C-alpha positions in Angstrom: 10.6 -36.0 35.2 9.7 -39.2 34.7 13.5 -41.3 35.7 13.4 -44.7 36.1 9.6 -44.7 34.3 10.4 -48.6 33.6 10.6 -49.3 37.1 7.7 -48.1 38.6 5.9 -50.1 36.3 7.5 -53.2 36.9 7.1 -52.5 40.5 3.8 -52.5 39.7 3.3 -54.9 37.9 4.9 -57.3 40.3 2.9 -56.4 43.4 -0.5 -57.0 41.7 0.9 -60.7 39.9 2.4 -61.4 43.5 -1.1 -60.3 44.8 -3.3 -62.5 43.0 -0.9 -65.3 43.4 -2.8 -64.9 46.7 -6.1 -64.4 45.9 -7.5 -63.3 43.0 -8.6 -59.5 42.4 -12.1 -59.0 41.8 -13.4 -57.0 39.1 -14.8 -53.8 40.6 -11.1 -53.9 42.4 -9.5 -54.5 39.1 -12.3 -50.9 37.6 -11.3 -48.9 40.8 -7.4 -49.8 40.7 -6.5 -46.6 38.9 -8.7 -44.5 40.6 -7.4 -45.8 44.2 -3.9 -45.7 43.4 -3.9 -42.1 42.1 -5.7 -40.8 45.3 -2.9 -42.7 47.6 -0.2 -40.7 45.5 -2.1 -37.2 45.9 -2.2 -38.1 49.1 1.3 -38.8 50.0 2.5 -36.1 47.8 0.2 -33.5 49.5 1.5 -34.5 52.9 4.7 -34.0 51.8 4.9 -30.8 50.1 2.8 -29.5 52.9 5.9 -30.6 55.3 8.9 -29.8 52.7 7.0 -26.1 52.7 5.7 -25.8 56.7 8.2 -27.6 58.7 10.9 -25.3 59.3 14.6 -25.7 58.8 15.7 -26.2 62.5 13.1 -29.3 63.1 14.4 -32.7 64.1 12.1 -34.7 61.3 13.8 -35.2 58.4 11.6 -34.0 55.1 11.1 -35.8 52.3 10.7 -34.9 49.2 7.1 -34.7 47.4 8.8 -35.1 43.9 8.7 -39.0 43.8 4.6 -38.7 44.4 4.5 -36.4 41.6 5.9 -39.0 39.3 3.5 -41.9 40.8 1.0 -39.9 40.5 2.0 -38.7 36.5 2.5 -42.6 36.3 -0.8 -43.7 37.3 -2.3 -40.8 35.1 -0.8 -42.5 31.7 -2.3 -46.1 32.9 -5.9 -46.3 32.8 -7.5 -49.6 32.5 -6.3 -52.4 34.7 -5.1 -54.3 32.2 -2.6 -51.0 30.9 -0.2 -52.1 34.4 0.1 -55.1 33.5 2.4 -54.5 30.2 
């Protein structure tokens, strides 16, 4: 299920490095990064899962696949500390 795991890790690493190029990340922010990322991924996953299972097939909106955010949850669960995001 973890297709392109390195691609996601590279995106995360590049985002952090780019952000730190503009503003330093505080120690509290570094400590909170993992739980915030996991929470955000869970929120999107659950929203997409709800829409995927409850939106009628005749609806005009595009139903998005929740598996992308499931992958992100798994990745964030495997990255425990701020330094893990930079490896």
